[in-house]
N, C-alpha and C positions, 0 to 999 in steps of 0.2 A: 958700594951698597946699592946704589940706584940700578946698576947693571943686573943684579940678581933679582930685583923686584918683579919684573915681568916674567922672568924665567920661573921663579917660585910660584907665581900665580898660574902659569901654564901647567906646571907639574901638578898643582893642587886640582885644577880643573880636570886634568886627565885622570887622576885618581878617582875623583867623584864620578866621572863618566864610566870608568871600568867597574866601579862598585854597582852603579845602576844597571849596567848591562849584565852583570853577573847575577842580578836578582830578578831578572825578567822571567816569569813563569807562565807556561801555557796552562790554561785552566779549563779548556773544553773537555767534555767527557761524553763517552758513548756507553750506554748500558744495553746489553743484548740478552734476550731470553729466547731459548729455542725449545719448541714443543713438537710432538708429533700430532697427527690428526685427532687423536683421542684426548689430547691435552697433557699427555705424560711428558715429563722432562726428558730431553735428549742430551747426551754428552756429545757435542758436535765440535767441529773445527771451524773457526772463524778467522778469515784473513781480511785485514783492513789495509787498504792502500791509499796513501795520500797522493792524489793525482797531480798536485802541484810540485811535490818534491820527489815522488817516486818511492818514498820510504814505505816499506811494507812490514806489518806485524801479523804473525799468525799465532793463535792461542786456542786452547780447548776450553769449553765451558766446564763449570763445576758439575758435580753430580746432580745438582738441582736445575741444570740447564741454563745457568746464568753466567755472564762474564762482564767485565768492565774494562774499557780502554780509558785510562785517565791521562791527564796532562798532555792533551793533544793540542796542536796549533790549529787555529781556524784554517779552513780551506775546503777544497773539493775532495771527496772521498768515494771509494767504492768498497762495499763490504760483501764478501762471499761467505755463505754458511753452507757446510755440507756434512753429511753423515752417511756411512756405508749403507746401501739399501734404500736411500731416500734421494729424491731429486734435489739438486742444489738450488739455492736461491741467492740472488744478488740484489743489492740496492745501491744506487748512486745518489749522493746527497751532498749538500754543502753544510758545513758546520761553522757557526760563528765562533769567534775567539773565546767567548766565555759561556758558550751554550752547553747545557746538560740535556742530552737527547736519549730517549728510550725507544728501543725497537723490539718488537715481538716477531719472531719467525716461526711459522708453522710449516714443517716439512712434511711432504706427502711421499708415500712409497714411490720408488722409481729409480732411475739411473742418474748418477752424478753427471752433470753437464759441464763442470769446470775442471 
């Protein structure tokens, strides 16, 4: 019985660790709004890249020009926003692990640069 005591304790601790690791959630969030020079909403493409991991997400805004990147890990990012007939815009920034960030992009007529 004494032999299994430390083993049982180790197995229990491992289970607790696995449960804790499985429930870690990223909570950073980026909300983006895209407008043209007159203030009208644009359905634009937004590409978000985590510079630390290299992971990239590309999505389009809704009809009202908004989008949301949720459940992001903290880190260094670059966001590129583009729409045909408009000059692209980019933004490099750092996002804290629990930060909720809002960005407004106003695109001007021109040529995509990305």
